[in-house]
PyMOL Python script that loads the backbone (N, CA, C, O; Angstrom):
from pymol import cmd

cmd.read_pdbstr("""\
ATOM      1  N   LYS A   1      21.836 -70.631  15.299  1.00  0.00           N
ATOM      2  CA  LYS A   1      22.053 -71.781  16.158  1.00  0.00           C
ATOM      3  C   LYS A   1      23.549 -72.048  16.274  1.00  0.00           C
ATOM      4  O   LYS A   1      24.293 -71.933  15.300  1.00  0.00           O
ATOM      5  N   THR A   2      23.965 -72.399  17.454  1.00  0.00           N
ATOM      6  CA  THR A   2      25.367 -72.679  17.717  1.00  0.00           C
ATOM      7  C   THR A   2      25.556 -74.183  17.894  1.00  0.00           C
ATOM      8  O   THR A   2      24.840 -74.826  18.661  1.00  0.00           O
ATOM      9  N   HIS A   3      26.518 -74.725  17.182  1.00  0.00           N
ATOM     10  CA  HIS A   3      26.801 -76.164  17.253  1.00  0.00           C
ATOM     11  C   HIS A   3      27.329 -76.528  18.637  1.00  0.00           C
ATOM     12  O   HIS A   3      28.092 -75.757  19.220  1.00  0.00           O
ATOM     13  N   PRO A   4      26.944 -77.683  19.176  1.00  0.00           N
ATOM     14  CA  PRO A   4      27.423 -78.101  20.494  1.00  0.00           C
ATOM     15  C   PRO A   4      28.950 -78.146  20.613  1.00  0.00           C
ATOM     16  O   PRO A   4      29.485 -77.873  21.688  1.00  0.00           O
ATOM     17  N   ASP A   5      29.654 -78.481  19.541  1.00  0.00           N
ATOM     18  CA  ASP A   5      31.122 -78.484  19.602  1.00  0.00           C
ATOM     19  C   ASP A   5      31.666 -77.069  19.807  1.00  0.00           C
ATOM     20  O   ASP A   5      32.658 -76.873  20.510  1.00  0.00           O
ATOM     21  N   THR A   6      31.011 -76.095  19.192  1.00  0.00           N
ATOM     22  CA  THR A   6      31.408 -74.701  19.392  1.00  0.00           C
ATOM     23  C   THR A   6      31.148 -74.283  20.829  1.00  0.00           C
ATOM     24  O   THR A   6      31.954 -73.571  21.427  1.00  0.00           O
ATOM     25  N   LEU A   7      30.034 -74.719  21.381  1.00  0.00           N
ATOM     26  CA  LEU A   7      29.706 -74.396  22.770  1.00  0.00           C
ATOM     27  C   LEU A   7      30.714 -75.021  23.730  1.00  0.00           C
ATOM     28  O   LEU A   7      31.053 -74.425  24.753  1.00  0.00           O
ATOM     29  N   LYS A   8      31.194 -76.220  23.403  1.00  0.00           N
ATOM     30  CA  LYS A   8      32.221 -76.848  24.229  1.00  0.00           C
ATOM     31  C   LYS A   8      33.493 -76.005  24.236  1.00  0.00           C
ATOM     32  O   LYS A   8      34.141 -75.855  25.272  1.00  0.00           O
ATOM     33  N   THR A   9      33.843 -75.461  23.082  1.00  0.00           N
ATOM     34  CA  THR A   9      35.013 -74.582  22.997  1.00  0.00           C
ATOM     35  C   THR A   9      34.800 -73.323  23.822  1.00  0.00           C
ATOM     36  O   THR A   9      35.718 -72.867  24.503  1.00  0.00           O
ATOM     37  N   VAL A  10      33.605 -72.760  23.770  1.00  0.00           N
ATOM     38  CA  VAL A  10      33.274 -71.582  24.582  1.00  0.00           C
ATOM     39  C   VAL A  10      33.444 -71.911  26.064  1.00  0.00           C
ATOM     40  O   VAL A  10      33.979 -71.106  26.826  1.00  0.00           O
ATOM     41  N   MET A  11      32.986 -73.101  26.471  1.00  0.00           N
ATOM     42  CA  MET A  11      33.143 -73.517  27.868  1.00  0.00           C
ATOM     43  C   MET A  11      34.617 -73.627  28.237  1.00  0.00           C
ATOM     44  O   MET A  11      35.023 -73.193  29.314  1.00  0.00           O
ATOM     45  N   ASN A  12      35.413 -74.201  27.351  1.00  0.00           N
ATOM     46  CA  ASN A  12      36.842 -74.352  27.624  1.00  0.00           C
ATOM     47  C   ASN A  12      37.532 -73.001  27.769  1.00  0.00           C
ATOM     48  O   ASN A  12      38.384 -72.823  28.640  1.00  0.00           O
ATOM     49  N   ILE A  13      37.168 -72.064  26.926  1.00  0.00           N
ATOM     50  CA  ILE A  13      37.746 -70.719  27.011  1.00  0.00           C
ATOM     51  C   ILE A  13      37.315 -70.044  28.313  1.00  0.00           C
ATOM     52  O   ILE A  13      38.110 -69.359  28.957  1.00  0.00           O
ATOM     53  N   ALA A  14      36.060 -70.240  28.691  1.00  0.00           N
ATOM     54  CA  ALA A  14      35.576 -69.674  29.954  1.00  0.00           C
ATOM     55  C   ALA A  14      36.374 -70.224  31.135  1.00  0.00           C
ATOM     56  O   ALA A  14      36.692 -69.490  32.070  1.00  0.00           O
ATOM     57  N   THR A  15      36.690 -71.496  31.090  1.00  0.00           N
ATOM     58  CA  THR A  15      37.483 -72.107  32.156  1.00  0.00           C
ATOM     59  C   THR A  15      38.869 -71.485  32.234  1.00  0.00           C
ATOM     60  O   THR A  15      39.398 -71.279  33.326  1.00  0.00           O
ATOM     61  N   VAL A  16      39.454 -71.188  31.091  1.00  0.00           N
ATOM     62  CA  VAL A  16      40.763 -70.522  31.075  1.00  0.00           C
ATOM     63  C   VAL A  16      40.655 -69.155  31.738  1.00  0.00           C
ATOM     64  O   VAL A  16      41.514 -68.780  32.536  1.00  0.00           O
ATOM     65  N   TYR A  17      39.603 -68.412  31.413  1.00  0.00           N
ATOM     66  CA  TYR A  17      39.416 -67.098  32.037  1.00  0.00           C
ATOM     67  C   TYR A  17      39.221 -67.237  33.546  1.00  0.00           C
ATOM     68  O   TYR A  17      39.802 -66.480  34.323  1.00  0.00           O
ATOM     69  N   GLN A  18      38.406 -68.202  33.956  1.00  0.00           N
ATOM     70  CA  GLN A  18      38.113 -68.359  35.383  1.00  0.00           C
ATOM     71  C   GLN A  18      39.318 -68.869  36.161  1.00  0.00           C
ATOM     72  O   GLN A  18      39.715 -68.270  37.160  1.00  0.00           O
ATOM     73  N   GLU A  19      39.892 -69.960  35.711  1.00  0.00           N
ATOM     74  CA  GLU A  19      40.933 -70.622  36.488  1.00  0.00           C
ATOM     75  C   GLU A  19      42.339 -70.118  36.179  1.00  0.00           C
ATOM     76  O   GLU A  19      43.175 -69.998  37.074  1.00  0.00           O
ATOM     77  N   GLY A  20      42.591 -69.826  34.915  1.00  0.00           N
ATOM     78  CA  GLY A  20      43.938 -69.421  34.533  1.00  0.00           C
ATOM     79  C   GLY A  20      44.207 -67.938  34.701  1.00  0.00           C
ATOM     80  O   GLY A  20      45.300 -67.534  35.096  1.00  0.00           O
ATOM     81  N   LEU A  21      43.201 -67.131  34.398  1.00  0.00           N
ATOM     82  CA  LEU A  21      43.377 -65.678  34.423  1.00  0.00           C
ATOM     83  C   LEU A  21      42.648 -65.012  35.588  1.00  0.00           C
ATOM     84  O   LEU A  21      42.776 -63.805  35.795  1.00  0.00           O
ATOM     85  N   ASN A  22      41.888 -65.792  36.345  1.00  0.00           N
ATOM     86  CA  ASN A  22      41.131 -65.270  37.480  1.00  0.00           C
ATOM     87  C   ASN A  22      40.226 -64.097  37.073  1.00  0.00           C
ATOM     88  O   ASN A  22      40.091 -63.111  37.796  1.00  0.00           O
ATOM     89  N   ASP A  23      39.619 -64.238  35.903  1.00  0.00           N
ATOM     90  CA  ASP A  23      38.726 -63.211  35.368  1.00  0.00           C
ATOM     91  C   ASP A  23      37.309 -63.786  35.309  1.00  0.00           C
ATOM     92  O   ASP A  23      36.852 -64.244  34.262  1.00  0.00           O
ATOM     93  N   CYS A  24      36.634 -63.750  36.446  1.00  0.00           N
ATOM     94  CA  CYS A  24      35.295 -64.329  36.534  1.00  0.00           C
ATOM     95  C   CYS A  24      34.270 -63.544  35.719  1.00  0.00           C
ATOM     96  O   CYS A  24      33.275 -64.106  35.263  1.00  0.00           O
ATOM     97  N   GLU A  25      34.506 -62.273  35.539  1.00  0.00           N
ATOM     98  CA  GLU A  25      33.556 -61.470  34.764  1.00  0.00           C
ATOM     99  C   GLU A  25      33.480 -61.974  33.319  1.00  0.00           C
ATOM    100  O   GLU A  25      32.389 -62.185  32.790  1.00  0.00           O
ATOM    101  N   LYS A  26      34.628 -62.165  32.691  1.00  0.00           N
ATOM    102  CA  LYS A  26      34.658 -62.672  31.320  1.00  0.00           C
ATOM    103  C   LYS A  26      34.198 -64.127  31.281  1.00  0.00           C
ATOM    104  O   LYS A  26      33.472 -64.528  30.372  1.00  0.00           O
ATOM    105  N   ALA A  27      34.622 -64.917  32.269  1.00  0.00           N
ATOM    106  CA  ALA A  27      34.210 -66.315  32.332  1.00  0.00           C
ATOM    107  C   ALA A  27      32.693 -66.422  32.456  1.00  0.00           C
ATOM    108  O   ALA A  27      32.071 -67.256  31.798  1.00  0.00           O
ATOM    109  N   GLU A  28      32.103 -65.586  33.291  1.00  0.00           N
ATOM    110  CA  GLU A  28      30.647 -65.601  33.467  1.00  0.00           C
ATOM    111  C   GLU A  28      29.936 -65.356  32.141  1.00  0.00           C
ATOM    112  O   GLU A  28      28.976 -66.051  31.806  1.00  0.00           O
ATOM    113  N   GLU A  29      30.404 -64.380  31.399  1.00  0.00           N
ATOM    114  CA  GLU A  29      29.798 -64.050  30.097  1.00  0.00           C
ATOM    115  C   GLU A  29      29.843 -65.271  29.167  1.00  0.00           C
ATOM    116  O   GLU A  29      28.862 -65.581  28.491  1.00  0.00           O
ATOM    117  N   LEU A  30      30.977 -65.951  29.143  1.00  0.00           N
ATOM    118  CA  LEU A  30      31.130 -67.103  28.255  1.00  0.00           C
ATOM    119  C   LEU A  30      30.335 -68.308  28.749  1.00  0.00           C
ATOM    120  O   LEU A  30      29.713 -69.007  27.949  1.00  0.00           O
ATOM    121  N   TYR A  31      30.348 -68.558  30.060  1.00  0.00           N
ATOM    122  CA  TYR A  31      29.547 -69.656  30.605  1.00  0.00           C
ATOM    123  C   TYR A  31      28.060 -69.423  30.321  1.00  0.00           C
ATOM    124  O   TYR A  31      27.337 -70.360  29.983  1.00  0.00           O
ATOM    125  N   GLN A  32      27.613 -68.197  30.456  1.00  0.00           N
ATOM    126  CA  GLN A  32      26.209 -67.879  30.197  1.00  0.00           C
ATOM    127  C   GLN A  32      25.868 -68.125  28.732  1.00  0.00           C
ATOM    128  O   GLN A  32      24.809 -68.666  28.413  1.00  0.00           O
ATOM    129  N   ARG A  33      26.766 -67.727  27.854  1.00  0.00           N
ATOM    130  CA  ARG A  33      26.569 -67.963  26.411  1.00  0.00           C
ATOM    131  C   ARG A  33      26.459 -69.455  26.127  1.00  0.00           C
ATOM    132  O   ARG A  33      25.584 -69.888  25.376  1.00  0.00           O
ATOM    133  N   ALA A  34      27.345 -70.235  26.725  1.00  0.00           N
ATOM    134  CA  ALA A  34      27.316 -71.685  26.527  1.00  0.00           C
ATOM    135  C   ALA A  34      26.024 -72.280  27.083  1.00  0.00           C
ATOM    136  O   ALA A  34      25.387 -73.109  26.433  1.00  0.00           O
ATOM    137  N   LEU A  35      25.642 -71.859  28.278  1.00  0.00           N
ATOM    138  CA  LEU A  35      24.422 -72.381  28.895  1.00  0.00           C
ATOM    139  C   LEU A  35      23.205 -72.103  28.020  1.00  0.00           C
ATOM    140  O   LEU A  35      22.396 -72.999  27.777  1.00  0.00           O
ATOM    141  N   GLU A  36      23.075 -70.893  27.556  1.00  0.00           N
ATOM    142  CA  GLU A  36      21.930 -70.543  26.702  1.00  0.00           C
ATOM    143  C   GLU A  36      21.944 -71.352  25.407  1.00  0.00           C
ATOM    144  O   GLU A  36      20.897 -71.794  24.935  1.00  0.00           O
ATOM    145  N   GLY A  37      23.121 -71.540  24.842  1.00  0.00           N
ATOM    146  CA  GLY A  37      23.235 -72.327  23.616  1.00  0.00           C
ATOM    147  C   GLY A  37      22.881 -73.787  23.832  1.00  0.00           C
ATOM    148  O   GLY A  37      22.159 -74.384  23.033  1.00  0.00           O
ATOM    149  N   TYR A  38      23.391 -74.363  24.917  1.00  0.00           N
ATOM    150  CA  TYR A  38      23.072 -75.757  25.215  1.00  0.00           C
ATOM    151  C   TYR A  38      21.585 -75.940  25.487  1.00  0.00           C
ATOM    152  O   TYR A  38      20.981 -76.909  25.027  1.00  0.00           O
ATOM    153  N   GLU A  39      20.995 -75.015  26.233  1.00  0.00           N
ATOM    154  CA  GLU A  39      19.556 -75.117  26.494  1.00  0.00           C
ATOM    155  C   GLU A  39      18.770 -75.097  25.187  1.00  0.00           C
ATOM    156  O   GLU A  39      17.832 -75.874  25.009  1.00  0.00           O
ATOM    157  N   ALA A  40      19.152 -74.215  24.282  1.00  0.00           N
ATOM    158  CA  ALA A  40      18.446 -74.096  23.004  1.00  0.00           C
ATOM    159  C   ALA A  40      18.663 -75.318  22.114  1.00  0.00           C
ATOM    160  O   ALA A  40      17.734 -75.780  21.452  1.00  0.00           O
ATOM    161  N   GLN A  41      19.879 -75.837  22.098  1.00  0.00           N
ATOM    162  CA  GLN A  41      20.216 -76.940  21.206  1.00  0.00           C
ATOM    163  C   GLN A  41      19.875 -78.318  21.773  1.00  0.00           C
ATOM    164  O   GLN A  41      19.397 -79.192  21.050  1.00  0.00           O
ATOM    165  N   LEU A  42      20.122 -78.504  23.062  1.00  0.00           N
ATOM    166  CA  LEU A  42      20.047 -79.849  23.635  1.00  0.00           C
ATOM    167  C   LEU A  42      18.985 -80.010  24.716  1.00  0.00           C
ATOM    168  O   LEU A  42      18.650 -81.133  25.092  1.00  0.00           O
ATOM    169  N   GLY A  43      18.457 -78.902  25.217  1.00  0.00           N
ATOM    170  CA  GLY A  43      17.449 -78.961  26.276  1.00  0.00           C
ATOM    171  C   GLY A  43      18.080 -78.872  27.655  1.00  0.00           C
ATOM    172  O   GLY A  43      19.284 -79.064  27.826  1.00  0.00           O
ATOM    173  N   LYS A  44      17.244 -78.578  28.620  1.00  0.00           N
ATOM    174  CA  LYS A  44      17.697 -78.333  29.987  1.00  0.00           C
ATOM    175  C   LYS A  44      18.214 -79.572  30.700  1.00  0.00           C
ATOM    176  O   LYS A  44      19.011 -79.458  31.631  1.00  0.00           O
ATOM    177  N   ASP A  45      17.776 -80.750  30.279  1.00  0.00           N
ATOM    178  CA  ASP A  45      18.134 -81.975  30.986  1.00  0.00           C
ATOM    179  C   ASP A  45      19.365 -82.673  30.421  1.00  0.00           C
ATOM    180  O   ASP A  45      19.783 -83.706  30.943  1.00  0.00           O
ATOM    181  N   HIS A  46      19.940 -82.129  29.377  1.00  0.00           N
ATOM    182  CA  HIS A  46      21.131 -82.756  28.777  1.00  0.00           C
ATOM    183  C   HIS A  46      22.345 -82.550  29.675  1.00  0.00           C
ATOM    184  O   HIS A  46      22.479 -81.518  30.333  1.00  0.00           O
ATOM    185  N   GLU A  47      23.221 -83.541  29.692  1.00  0.00           N
ATOM    186  CA  GLU A  47      24.411 -83.498  30.544  1.00  0.00           C
ATOM    187  C   GLU A  47      25.277 -82.256  30.281  1.00  0.00           C
ATOM    188  O   GLU A  47      25.783 -81.648  31.225  1.00  0.00           O
ATOM    189  N   ASP A  48      25.449 -81.881  29.026  1.00  0.00           N
ATOM    190  CA  ASP A  48      26.273 -80.705  28.712  1.00  0.00           C
ATOM    191  C   ASP A  48      25.639 -79.417  29.229  1.00  0.00           C
ATOM    192  O   ASP A  48      26.341 -78.510  29.675  1.00  0.00           O
ATOM    193  N   THR A  49      24.317 -79.342  29.167  1.00  0.00           N
ATOM    194  CA  THR A  49      23.613 -78.170  29.705  1.00  0.00           C
ATOM    195  C   THR A  49      23.806 -78.096  31.217  1.00  0.00           C
ATOM    196  O   THR A  49      24.095 -77.032  31.765  1.00  0.00           O
ATOM    197  N   LYS A  50      23.646 -79.217  31.871  1.00  0.00           N
ATOM    198  CA  LYS A  50      23.823 -79.260  33.322  1.00  0.00           C
ATOM    199  C   LYS A  50      25.254 -78.897  33.714  1.00  0.00           C
ATOM    200  O   LYS A  50      25.475 -78.162  34.677  1.00  0.00           O
ATOM    201  N   ARG A  51      26.222 -79.420  32.959  1.00  0.00           N
ATOM    202  CA  ARG A  51      27.627 -79.118  33.262  1.00  0.00           C
ATOM    203  C   ARG A  51      27.888 -77.617  33.127  1.00  0.00           C
ATOM    204  O   ARG A  51      28.601 -77.030  33.941  1.00  0.00           O
ATOM    205  N   SER A  52      27.313 -77.006  32.103  1.00  0.00           N
ATOM    206  CA  SER A  52      27.533 -75.567  31.928  1.00  0.00           C
ATOM    207  C   SER A  52      26.864 -74.773  33.049  1.00  0.00           C
ATOM    208  O   SER A  52      27.384 -73.739  33.469  1.00  0.00           O
ATOM    209  N   ALA A  53      25.728 -75.242  33.533  1.00  0.00           N
ATOM    210  CA  ALA A  53      25.060 -74.573  34.657  1.00  0.00           C
ATOM    211  C   ALA A  53      25.910 -74.663  35.918  1.00  0.00           C
ATOM    212  O   ALA A  53      26.015 -73.689  36.664  1.00  0.00           O
ATOM    213  N   VAL A  54      26.520 -75.827  36.164  1.00  0.00           N
ATOM    214  CA  VAL A  54      27.384 -75.995  37.324  1.00  0.00           C
ATOM    215  C   VAL A  54      28.612 -75.095  37.202  1.00  0.00           C
ATOM    216  O   VAL A  54      29.015 -74.453  38.172  1.00  0.00           O
ATOM    217  N   ASN A  55      29.199 -75.049  36.018  1.00  0.00           N
ATOM    218  CA  ASN A  55      30.374 -74.192  35.818  1.00  0.00           C
ATOM    219  C   ASN A  55      30.023 -72.725  36.041  1.00  0.00           C
ATOM    220  O   ASN A  55      30.783 -71.989  36.670  1.00  0.00           O
ATOM    221  N   LEU A  56      28.875 -72.306  35.526  1.00  0.00           N
ATOM    222  CA  LEU A  56      28.442 -70.924  35.737  1.00  0.00           C
ATOM    223  C   LEU A  56      28.199 -70.667  37.218  1.00  0.00           C
ATOM    224  O   LEU A  56      28.603 -69.627  37.739  1.00  0.00           O
ATOM    225  N   ALA A  57      27.549 -71.596  37.896  1.00  0.00           N
ATOM    226  CA  ALA A  57      27.283 -71.428  39.332  1.00  0.00           C
ATOM    227  C   ALA A  57      28.584 -71.324  40.125  1.00  0.00           C
ATOM    228  O   ALA A  57      28.695 -70.505  41.038  1.00  0.00           O
ATOM    229  N   THR A  58      29.550 -72.140  39.782  1.00  0.00           N
ATOM    230  CA  THR A  58      30.844 -72.102  40.466  1.00  0.00           C
ATOM    231  C   THR A  58      31.525 -70.761  40.258  1.00  0.00           C
ATOM    232  O   THR A  58      32.093 -70.190  41.189  1.00  0.00           O
ATOM    233  N   CYS A  59      31.465 -70.269  39.040  1.00  0.00           N
ATOM    234  CA  CYS A  59      32.066 -68.972  38.719  1.00  0.00           C
ATOM    235  C   CYS A  59      31.367 -67.846  39.493  1.00  0.00           C
ATOM    236  O   CYS A  59      32.024 -66.966  40.048  1.00  0.00           O
ATOM    237  N   LEU A  60      30.047 -67.883  39.523  1.00  0.00           N
ATOM    238  CA  LEU A  60      29.285 -66.857  40.233  1.00  0.00           C
ATOM    239  C   LEU A  60      29.580 -66.890  41.731  1.00  0.00           C
ATOM    240  O   LEU A  60      29.689 -65.843  42.370  1.00  0.00           O
ATOM    241  N   ALA A  61      29.708 -68.089  42.285  1.00  0.00           N
ATOM    242  CA  ALA A  61      30.043 -68.213  43.706  1.00  0.00           C
ATOM    243  C   ALA A  61      31.427 -67.641  43.977  1.00  0.00           C
ATOM    244  O   ALA A  61      31.631 -66.933  44.963  1.00  0.00           O
ATOM    245  N   GLN A  62      32.363 -67.945  43.109  1.00  0.00           N
ATOM    246  CA  GLN A  62      33.731 -67.436  43.253  1.00  0.00           C
ATOM    247  C   GLN A  62      33.762 -65.913  43.190  1.00  0.00           C
ATOM    248  O   GLN A  62      34.545 -65.272  43.890  1.00  0.00           O
ATOM    249  N   ALA A  63      32.907 -65.339  42.348  1.00  0.00           N
ATOM    250  CA  ALA A  63      32.870 -63.885  42.174  1.00  0.00           C
ATOM    251  C   ALA A  63      32.007 -63.189  43.229  1.00  0.00           C
ATOM    252  O   ALA A  63      31.973 -61.959  43.288  1.00  0.00           O
ATOM    253  N   GLY A  64      31.311 -63.968  44.061  1.00  0.00           N
ATOM    254  CA  GLY A  64      30.449 -63.370  45.080  1.00  0.00           C
ATOM    255  C   GLY A  64      29.151 -62.811  44.525  1.00  0.00           C
ATOM    256  O   GLY A  64      28.537 -61.938  45.139  1.00  0.00           O
ATOM    257  N   GLU A  65      28.730 -63.304  43.375  1.00  0.00           N
ATOM    258  CA  GLU A  65      27.502 -62.830  42.712  1.00  0.00           C
ATOM    259  C   GLU A  65      26.300 -63.620  43.237  1.00  0.00           C
ATOM    260  O   GLU A  65      25.780 -64.501  42.552  1.00  0.00           O
ATOM    261  N   LYS A  66      25.869 -63.299  44.449  1.00  0.00           N
ATOM    262  CA  LYS A  66      24.844 -64.084  45.132  1.00  0.00           C
ATOM    263  C   LYS A  66      23.485 -64.067  44.438  1.00  0.00           C
ATOM    264  O   LYS A  66      22.817 -65.100  44.379  1.00  0.00           O
ATOM    265  N   LEU A  67      23.068 -62.935  43.919  1.00  0.00           N
ATOM    266  CA  LEU A  67      21.763 -62.864  43.262  1.00  0.00           C
ATOM    267  C   LEU A  67      21.747 -63.676  41.973  1.00  0.00           C
ATOM    268  O   LEU A  67      20.781 -64.386  41.693  1.00  0.00           O
ATOM    269  N   LYS A  68      22.802 -63.574  41.200  1.00  0.00           N
ATOM    270  CA  LYS A  68      22.896 -64.355  39.968  1.00  0.00           C
ATOM    271  C   LYS A  68      23.009 -65.839  40.275  1.00  0.00           C
ATOM    272  O   LYS A  68      22.428 -66.671  39.578  1.00  0.00           O
ATOM    273  N   LEU A  69      23.754 -66.166  41.317  1.00  0.00           N
ATOM    274  CA  LEU A  69      23.905 -67.559  41.734  1.00  0.00           C
ATOM    275  C   LEU A  69      22.552 -68.129  42.153  1.00  0.00           C
ATOM    276  O   LEU A  69      22.222 -69.261  41.799  1.00  0.00           O
ATOM    277  N   ARG A  70      21.776 -67.365  42.893  1.00  0.00           N
ATOM    278  CA  ARG A  70      20.450 -67.806  43.326  1.00  0.00           C
ATOM    279  C   ARG A  70      19.578 -68.142  42.123  1.00  0.00           C
ATOM    280  O   ARG A  70      18.814 -69.106  42.166  1.00  0.00           O
ATOM    281  N   LYS A  71      19.682 -67.363  41.054  1.00  0.00           N
ATOM    282  CA  LYS A  71      18.884 -67.618  39.849  1.00  0.00           C
ATOM    283  C   LYS A  71      19.241 -68.976  39.242  1.00  0.00           C
ATOM    284  O   LYS A  71      18.351 -69.728  38.846  1.00  0.00           O
ATOM    285  N   ILE A  72      20.524 -69.290  39.169  1.00  0.00           N
ATOM    286  CA  ILE A  72      20.951 -70.580  38.623  1.00  0.00           C
ATOM    287  C   ILE A  72      20.488 -71.719  39.535  1.00  0.00           C
ATOM    288  O   ILE A  72      20.018 -72.750  39.056  1.00  0.00           O
ATOM    289  N   ILE A  73      20.621 -71.530  40.835  1.00  0.00           N
ATOM    290  CA  ILE A  73      20.180 -72.557  41.783  1.00  0.00           C
ATOM    291  C   ILE A  73      18.675 -72.788  41.641  1.00  0.00           C
ATOM    292  O   ILE A  73      18.213 -73.927  41.696  1.00  0.00           O
ATOM    293  N   ASP A  74      17.920 -71.722  41.460  1.00  0.00           N
ATOM    294  CA  ASP A  74      16.474 -71.851  41.299  1.00  0.00           C
ATOM    295  C   ASP A  74      16.115 -72.575  40.003  1.00  0.00           C
ATOM    296  O   ASP A  74      15.148 -73.335  39.964  1.00  0.00           O
ATOM    297  N   GLU A  75      16.890 -72.343  38.945  1.00  0.00           N
ATOM    298  CA  GLU A  75      16.623 -72.984  37.655  1.00  0.00           C
ATOM    299  C   GLU A  75      17.083 -74.435  37.613  1.00  0.00           C
ATOM    300  O   GLU A  75      16.489 -75.260  36.918  1.00  0.00           O
ATOM    301  N   TYR A  76      18.134 -74.745  38.353  1.00  0.00           N
ATOM    302  CA  TYR A  76      18.723 -76.091  38.359  1.00  0.00           C
ATOM    303  C   TYR A  76      18.936 -76.588  39.790  1.00  0.00           C
ATOM    304  O   TYR A  76      20.073 -76.857  40.177  1.00  0.00           O
ATOM    305  N   PRO A  77      17.889 -76.712  40.571  1.00  0.00           N
ATOM    306  CA  PRO A  77      18.078 -77.090  41.981  1.00  0.00           C
ATOM    307  C   PRO A  77      18.709 -78.469  42.155  1.00  0.00           C
ATOM    308  O   PRO A  77      19.429 -78.695  43.127  1.00  0.00           O
ATOM    309  N   GLN A  78      18.453 -79.386  41.239  1.00  0.00           N
ATOM    310  CA  GLN A  78      18.993 -80.735  41.369  1.00  0.00           C
ATOM    311  C   GLN A  78      20.514 -80.734  41.236  1.00  0.00           C
ATOM    312  O   GLN A  78      21.173 -81.616  41.788  1.00  0.00           O
ATOM    313  N   LEU A  79      21.078 -79.785  40.532  1.00  0.00           N
ATOM    314  CA  LEU A  79      22.520 -79.746  40.343  1.00  0.00           C
ATOM    315  C   LEU A  79      23.249 -79.367  41.616  1.00  0.00           C
ATOM    316  O   LEU A  79      24.359 -79.840  41.862  1.00  0.00           O
ATOM    317  N   MET A  80      22.649 -78.537  42.409  1.00  0.00           N
ATOM    318  CA  MET A  80      23.321 -78.089  43.622  1.00  0.00           C
ATOM    319  C   MET A  80      23.457 -79.249  44.606  1.00  0.00           C
ATOM    320  O   MET A  80      24.371 -79.253  45.432  1.00  0.00           O
ATOM    321  N   ILE A  81      22.588 -80.199  44.531  1.00  0.00           N
ATOM    322  CA  ILE A  81      22.691 -81.395  45.363  1.00  0.00           C
ATOM    323  C   ILE A  81      23.840 -82.269  44.857  1.00  0.00           C
ATOM    324  O   ILE A  81      24.507 -82.935  45.648  1.00  0.00           O
ATOM    325  N   GLU A  82      24.073 -82.269  43.541  1.00  0.00           N
ATOM    326  CA  GLU A  82      25.087 -83.115  42.936  1.00  0.00           C
ATOM    327  C   GLU A  82      26.492 -82.562  43.090  1.00  0.00           C
ATOM    328  O   GLU A  82      27.457 -83.300  42.893  1.00  0.00           O
ATOM    329  N   LEU A  83      26.641 -81.288  43.437  1.00  0.00           N
ATOM    330  CA  LEU A  83      27.973 -80.704  43.571  1.00  0.00           C
ATOM    331  C   LEU A  83      28.710 -81.354  44.738  1.00  0.00           C
ATOM    332  O   LEU A  83      28.122 -81.637  45.781  1.00  0.00           O
ATOM    333  N   PRO A  84      30.017 -81.587  44.543  1.00  0.00           N
ATOM    334  CA  PRO A  84      30.798 -82.194  45.637  1.00  0.00           C
ATOM    335  C   PRO A  84      30.963 -81.234  46.802  1.00  0.00           C
ATOM    336  O   PRO A  84      31.591 -81.580  47.803  1.00  0.00           O
TER     337      PRO A  84
END
""", "prot")
cmd.dss("prot")
cmd.show_as("cartoon", "prot")
cmd.util.cbc("prot")
cmd.orient("prot")
């Protein structure tokens, strides 16, 4: 089991890869790890889980990963409505 604070750090590192280094491939791997950890620890409806799903979706959209993005949208349809 991964502690939620550790998952937050994983999310922060993923953001550095995505935004700072423009490395969506590595960011995707880390966002996915965080999402799976949050789902296991906190459940699908927790704010941190939802935030990680949005971050992963944003990364996938940036990378042009349409099939993977569709999977996240299908799993979290309510989040796509909440995106600005």
